[in-house]
N, C-alpha and C positions, 0 to 999 in steps of 0.2 A: 332264608332262615323264618319269615312268615309263614312261606308255605308248607316248610317242614313240621313248624309249631301247629299249625290247623291240621295238617295230616294226621299228626299224632292224636290231637285232641278229639277229632272226628272219629279216629278209630277207636280210641279207647271208651268213647262216651256210647258208641253204638254197639261195641262188644261188653260193656258192664252195665248199660241202662237197663234199670229194673223196669220192667211191666209191659203192659198191653200191645197187642198186636197191631199192625199198621193201620190204625183207623185213629181220626182225630176225635178227641174229647169224647170217646166211648170206647168201652172193650169189647171184645169178641164174645158176646153173650149168647144165650140160646137164640134170640131173636135175630141173630145173624144168619143169614139164609144163603146158600150156595147153589149154583146151576151146574158149574163145571164138574161137580164131585159125583153127580149121578145122571145128568141129564134132565133131572126134574128137582123142584125145590127141596132142599135137605138142610137140616140145621147143622151149623158148624160143628157142634159137639158130637155129631154121627158121622163126620168124614174121617176118614183114615188115611188121605193123601195129603201133601204140602199144599194148601191154599192160602192166598192172600187176598184181602179185599180191601179196596181204597175207596172209601165213601165220598160224598159230595164235599164234606167238611174238608177232607184231607187233600182232594184234588183242589179245592180253592186255598188250602194252606201252602201247597207246593208252588203254586203261582204260575206255572209253565204254560204256554200257549201250545207247545207241541206234546201229543201224549207219551213220545219217548222219554222226553224229560221229565215227566210225572212218573214214568217207570222206574227211574233210577232209585226210588224208593223201595223197590221190591228185591229181596235177596235172590241172588243166583242170576241176575239180568244184566247184561252188558250191552251198552248202547255204543253203535258204531255210525257216524255221521260223515260222511265225504264232504267235509268242509261246513259250508253255510247253511242256513234255511233253506229248505227245498231239494237240498241234495239227498243222495241216496241214503236212507236211515235204516239200518238193521237192529234187531234185538236178537240176542243168542242167550239162549236158557240153559244154566248148568253145562256150559261149555259145547251145546250141540250148535249146529248150524243155524244161520237166519231162517232158512225154509224148513226148518224142523219144529217151528212154533206156529199152531193154527190160531189165527186171529178172527173172532167174531163181533160183529158189529150189529148189534140188536138182533142175533142169533144167525146172522149171514155170514157165510164164508168170504172174506175179503181178500185172499191171497189172490195174484196175479195168476189166470190160467195158464201163463207162458212159464214164469219160474216157480211157481208154487210157493211164492214168498209175499208177505204184504211189506209195501214200503211205508214205513212209519212218517215218512216226510209229507205226506199227504193228509196227516191226521192232524189237524187244528181244531178240534171241536170245543165249543163252550157249553154243551148241552148235557153233558153226562151225569147221570146219577151215581154210577159205581164204575170200578174196574177191577175184574176178578181174574187172578192168576193162579193156575194150576200147574205145578211143576213136576217134572218126571214123565215117564211114557204113559200117552193117555190115548192111544191108538185103540184100544178096546172098546172105548165109548165114543170117540170123536173121528176115527178114521186115521188115513196114512200120513196126513199131513202134522198130526198131533205127537209125533214120535218125541218131542222133546218138552211138552207142555201146550197149554191153551191160554190165551189172553182173550177175555169177554169184554166188551165195552157196551155199556146199557144206557141208554138215552133217558133223560127225567121226564116223568109223566106227569100232568097235573093231579094233584091229591083231593082238591075240593075247590068248587067255583072257578072263577077267571083268575088265571097267572099271566104275567107278562114280564119280560126281561130286555133291558137294552144295555149295550156295552160300546163305548166309544174309546179309543186309546191311540196314542201316537208317540213316538219317541225317536231312539238312535237308529241310525242306518236309514234313515228314511222310512220307518215303519209305522204303517196304519192299520189298525184292527177294528172291524165292527161286527158285532153278532145281534142278532134279535130273536126272542122266543114269544111265542103265544100258545097258551093251552086252556082248556076247559073241561071240567069234570062233569059229565052228564049224568042223568039219572041211572042209565043201564050201560054207560061206557065213557069214553074219553076221545080228545083229539087234540093233537099238539103239532106246531109246527116252528120250525126255525130256519134261519139263514144265517151265513158268516161270511167274512171276507177278511183276508190278510194279505197284505203287500209290503214288501220291502227291498230298497235298493241294493241290499247285501253288501257283500266284499268281494275283493278279487281273489278268488279260490286259488289261484296259482302263486299268489305272492310275489308276480313280477311286476306289479305297479300298471297293470293295464286296466281295462274296463271294470266296473263292479259287476258280479254276478247276482241279479235280482231274482225274485222270487213271488208270483201270486198265487193265491188260493182262494177258492170260492165253493161254498157248500150250501147245501138246502137239504133238509129232512121233513118228512111228514109220518105222523103216526095217528092210528085210530083204531079203537075197538069198539066193539058193540056186543052187548048181551042177547042173542035171539031168544034164550028162553032162560028158564032157572038154572038150567045147566048146560046150556051151550053158549059159547062165545066165539067171535071171531076177532083176530088182531092181525093189523097190517103195519107194515113198516117201509118206507122209502127212503133211500139217501141218495144223493149225487155230490160228487168232488169233482171240481176241475182245477188244473193247475197249469201254470207256463213257468218253467224253471230254466235259467240261461246257467250256462257252465262253461268250462275251459276243457279242452281235448289235448290228448297226446298227439300232434299232427305228424310229427317225425319220428315216431315210435322209439324215442330214447328212454323210456319209462319216466320223463318229467311232462308236467303239463305246460302246455303253450298258451297265450292269449288267443282265444278263438270267438267266433261268434255264433256257437253252437248253443240250441236251446231245444226244449221239448215240452210238448204240450199233451195234456192228457185228461180223460175224463172216465170216471168209474161210477156206475149206478149199481146200487144193491137193493133188491126188492124182496119180500117175503109175506107171504099169507099164511096164517094158522088157523084152523078150525079145532077146537076142542070142546070136548063132551065129558062130564063128570058123572059117574053113576055110583051108585050105592046098592050091591046085590048082598041082603043080608048083612053078614060083617065083613064083608070084602066091599073095598073102595076103588073103583076104577077110573082111571083119567086117561082117555083118549085123546091123541094128537095128530091131526093129518096135516102137514104143511108143505109147501112148495117155495123155493126160492131160486133167485135168479142174478147173476153178476154179469155185467158187461165192462170189459177195461179196455180202452183205447189209447193209445200212445203214438204221437207223431214226433218224429225228430228231424230238426232243421238244421242246416248250416247256412247262416243269413237268413234269406228269406227261400231259399231253395230247400222242398221237403227232401229228405234223403231216406226216409223209412217210415211205414205205418205198421203198426201191429195191433191186432184186434182179437180179443179172447172172450168168450162167454162160457159161463158155468150156470148150469141148470141142475137143480136137486130137489128130489121129492122122497119124503119119508112118512112113515107111519109107526106112531109110538104108542105102545099100551103100557100103562103102570097099574100094577095092583099093591094095596096095602091092607094088611090085616094083622090080626093079634090073635095069638094062641097062648093062654096062661099069662106068663110073666114076659113073654117074648112079642118083639115087634117085627113083621116082616115086610119087606119091599121086594117087588120083581118088576123089572122092566124089560119089554121085549121091543126091538126095533127092526123094520125092514127099510132098506135107504137105497136109491138109485141116484146116480151122479153121471155127468156127461161135460167135458170139457170139449169146446172147438175153437181152433185158433187159425188166423189168417195172418200172414206176413208179405209185405210188399214193399220191396226197396228198389221199385222202378222198373221198367220195361227190360225184359232179357237177363234180368238179376238171377244169380242161381239161389240167393236168399229166398225168392217168392216161395210160397208154401202155404198148403193148407192141411191140418193134421187134426185129429180128433182122440180122444181117450174117454172110455166109460168104465163104470164099474158098479158091482152090486153088492150090498153087504147085509148080512144078518148079524144081530147082535142081543145080548141080555146082559143085565146088571140085577145083582141079588144083594140085599142088605139085611142084616139081622141085627137087632139090640136088644139086649137082655141085662138088665140091670148094668153094671158098669162096662160091660163088654158090648163092644160094636166090631161084626164081621162084615166085608164086603168081597165080593167075586164079581168079574165082568169078562165077557170073551167075545170075540168078533170074528166071522169068516167073511172075507171078502175076495169076491171073484173081480178080476181085472181083465180087460181086453187083450192086454199085452204081456202080461206076468202071470207066473204062477200064482193059484189061490193061496191067500196068506191068513193065517190064524194068529191072532193077538190075544193077549190077556192082560189081566191085573186082579191082583188080590191084596186084602190090607185086613190087619187086626189092630183093635186100639182098647185100651183099659183104662178106666178112670180111678183114680185112687182120691176119693173124696175127703179123706183125712188130711191128705197133702195139699189138695186143690191142684193136683197135677194129672196130667194123661199121658200114656205111653202109646206110641204109634209106631207100627211097623207094615211097611208095605213094598211091593215090589211087582213089576211087569214088563210086558215085551211089545214093542212097537215097531213099525215098518214104515219107510218113506218110499213113495215111488218116484222114478226119475221124472224131471220136468219136461216139457215140450222142447226147449232150447237144448237141454242136455242130451235127448234123444235125437233131434234132428238139425241141430245147429240154427245158427241165425246170420251169419257171416263168412260164407265159404271160403273168401280169400285169407282169413284169419283164424276162423274157428269152425269146426265141422263136429256134427252129432254123432252119436255112437248109439245105434238101436239096439246093441247087444249089452247095454248096461242092465245090471240087476238091481233091485231094490236093496235100499240100505237097511238094516235090522239093528235095534237097540235093545239091550236087556238091562235093567238095573233094579236097584233096590234102596230103600232108605229108611231110617230109623230116629225116630223124634221124640221129643219132649215137650210139653207144653204145661206151663205152670202160671195160675192165677195168684196174683200178690196184691199187697196193699188193700185188703177187703173188699177186692172186686174192681179196685180203680187202675189196676194195672195186669199187665199179662206179659209175659216172655215165653219164646220158643226157642230150642236148637234142634238142628236136623243134620244127620250125618248121610250123605247120598254117595252112591258109587253107580255109574253105567259103562258098559261097554258097546261099542258100535262096531259093527262088521259090515265090509263092502262099501264103506264110505266113498261116495262120489266127489273126485278132485277135479280140476283141469291140468291136463299135461301139457305144459309149454315146452318140453323136451323134443317135441316133434312140430313139424310145421305144415299144414295148419295145426294149431293146437286141438285138442279134443277132449272130452269126458272119458273118464276112466274109473273103474272100481279099485279102491285100495286093497293090495293084498295084505296089508298088516292092519292090526285091530286098533281103534282109538279108545282110549281109556280116559274116563272122566269120574274124579271124586272130589268131595270138599265137604266143609261144613258151613251152614247157614244160620244165622242168628236175626231174631226179629223181636223187638221189644218197644214197648212205649208205657206210658204213665200219665194219668190225669193228676197232675202235682196237686194243683187246687181247681177250685172252680173255674179259674180264668188261665190257667197255664196247662198245656199238653206238652209232652215230648214224645218222639216216636223215632225209631230208627232200626237198622239192619246193617250188616256185614256178612260177608261172603270171602271164605278161604277155598280156593278152587286150584286143582291141577287137571290140565286137559293134553295129553299127548298122544301123537300119532307114531306108532311103532318105535316110542321111546324119545320122540323128539317133540317138544312142546308146539302146539298149534298156534297159529296166528290170530290176532284179535280177539285172544281169551285172556282177559287179566287175571292174575292170580289173587288179586285182592280187590275187593268192592266194599264201599261202606256208605252209608246215608243217615242224615240226621235232620229232622224236621222238627222246629220249636213253633208253637202258635200260641198267642196271648190276646186275652180279650179282657182287658181291665175294665171295661165298663160299655154301655151300649152305643157309645159314640166312637171309641177308639180299638183298634185291633191292629196285630201286626204278626208277621211270620218270618222265620228265617231259615233257610235251607243250605246244607253243605253235602256235596256230592263227590264221594273221592273215588278215582278209577286208578288203580295200579299199574305199574309197568307191564307192557304187553309187546308180544312180537308181531312184527307186519313183515311184507316183502317190498324191497325195493325192485321195481320192475323195470328200471334201468340195468340192474346187474344179475336180477333173480336172485339176490342174496337176501337174508332175513336181515332186518333191522328192530332195534328196540325202541319202542316210544315211550317217551317218559311218564311217569306217574304225573296226575293232576287232580286238583280240587277245586270244584265250581261252587262259588258263594253266591246264593240270590236271596232276595228278601222283598217283603211286600209291606208297606203301611197304610192303611184304610181308616177313613173317616166318614162317619154317618152321622152328620148333625141333624139331618132331617129323614123323618120315616120315609124308607123307599129310595133315598139319594144317597150315593156313596161317591166319595173321591178317595182314589188310590195313587200311590206312587211305588213302583216295582223296578227292581233292577235284577240283571242277569250278569253272571262272571265278574262280580264286583271288585275282586282282587286284579283282575285285568291278566288272568292266567293266559299264558301262551302255551297251546297245547295242540295235540293231533290225536284224532281217533284212527284217521286212515292215512299212512304215509304219503306225504307230499301234497296233502290238502289242507290250507291254511283255515283257521276258524275264527269267529268273531271275537272281540275283546268286550271290554266294559260296555253295557247298555243300561239306559235308564229310559222308563216309560211312564207317561202321566195318563190316568184313565177316570172316567166317569161311568157308573153303572147307575141304572135306575131300575126298580123293582115295584111290583105291583102283585098283592095276594099272596 
C-alpha cells in the first residue's frame, strides 16, 4: 500500500506540477545556453527541438553517484541496470535502443567502438558542471550514433582564482568514495584536474546466496585552455576511467545466473584538442573550429584468474567546423558547415586458435550544415548531413524545426522533425563468440523518422516553467538478435518499430529557499504490433530541494518506473517486470565556510525491483560524507 500511494503521489505531482524546466533554483531563461541544438552555443529560446539541461545545482540535489541515476530526472529516458553498481547500465531515449543514443564527455564520443554504445556503469563523476540531453533524431548534426538523441556531459572549469574540492564518503555494502578537484583561472586561460575513486562490495546479483559481486572504479581528468591571441584559443581535455566489476554468469545455459568467479577489467581513455579562431568580417562574425579526438577502449574478461577474452577498440575523429552569424534587417541568421572524418579500429582476442580472434575497422566521411533564422517571435532551423561509409550505402539525414513565441501568453510553440540512421556495430557485423553468436556482414543500417510538437510556458512571474511534448517515431530495419537459429546471429527486422508518447517537464522556485522540479513520460513502443522489451510505458521523477539557511539544506528524490516487458532467456518467453519507485534523499550541514557534512540515502523504502529479468538489485543504503571546498 505505501508503494502504491507514493507512485500515485509522484505521478500526480510530476504531471500537475507547475513551472520551470529541469534546473534547480533557476528557470530556463535566455542565459541558458545549449550546444547540442546546433553544435555551437545557442540560447535556449532559439532552439526548436526538445532539450533538457541539468545544471550543477540539480546534479547536487539529485545526490546520485552514477550519471544514470541522475538522468532519471529527464523525461523520455529509461534506465536498465543489470543488477548492482558496475553492471551493464543502459539508457534508452524515447523507446529507442541503448546504442541509439550518442554520449559526449567534454565533446568526445564515449561509446565503445565494438557496440556503438556507452555503458553508464562506468560514469561516476563528481566534477560535472552540466548535463544536456537532446531527444529525437539528431543524426543530421551529430552523426549515425545519434538516432535517438544526444547526452552531453560537461566538466566544471574554474571561474576565477584558485578552486579546490575534496569529497570523502562511506556507507552501506562496504562502499567508499573519494574525489578531489583542483583548478585555477589564469589571465589568458585555465587549468583543471580531478581524480575519483569508488569501491563497493556490492551484492550477490544472482540472488542464490553466494559471494558478493563487487565493483571498483577509478577516474582522472585534466583540462586546459589558453588564448594564443585576441581571437585564437586552444582547449584540451583528457579523461581516463578504469574499472573492475565482478559478475555471475549462466554457466549451464538454462537462462538463469549461477554463482561464478567471472569479472571484467577495463580502461577507457578520452582525449580531445580543439583550435578555435573568431573573426569579424564587416557585419559577418565567423567562428572556426578544428578539432581532433581519440577514444581508446580496452576490456579484459576473466574466469577466476584466467583471462578468457580481450577486446580493444580505438576511435579517431577529425573535424573542421565554420559558423557564420549575421543580421539583415530584423532577421538574425546562423549558418554552420562541417566536414568530419571518423575511423574505428577493433581487435578481439579470445586465446590461441579461437575463431573469435579478429581485427576489423570501419570509417566514414561526412559533410553537414545547420541553418538558423530568428525574426521577432519566429525561429526556424534546418540541418542536413551526407555521410559516406566504408561498408554501407551513402546516407542522407535531415532535421527541421519551427518555433513561435506568444509573448502575451508567456508561451512558445515548437514543431520539429527529422530522420536519422544507425550503422551496425562491429560485433553485430562480425560476431564475437562463434560457438554461440556469429556476425552478419549483410546487415543494413537502421533508419528512424520522427516528429514532435511541444509547448513551453513561463509561469509565476518567471519563477516557473512547464513544457509538454507529443512525439512519434518509426524505425525500419531494426537490428535484433535471432535466437531461433544456432549459433544465434543479428538480423534486420522486416516489420516496423513504432514509438510515440507524451513528455512533461516542470519545476518551480516556490520560494527563495524551496525548489521543486519533475518530469513524466507516457510512452508506447512496439515492434510489428508487439510491445518491445525494457521500454516502460510510464516514467516519472520528482526532486525537492530545500535551503532554509546558510548552514542546512536537504533534497528528496522520487523516481518511478512503470511495468515493462523483458525476456526470460530460460524459456525465451516474455515476462513482465513490476513497476517500482525509488526514493532517495540527502541532508547537508555546513557549519563552517568550506566544510560540509552530509547524510544521503538510496532506495530508502527498500524497494524490491528488477530492471533486467534475473538480476537482483541493492536494497536500502545510507552513506555519510564530508566535503571540503575552497574558492
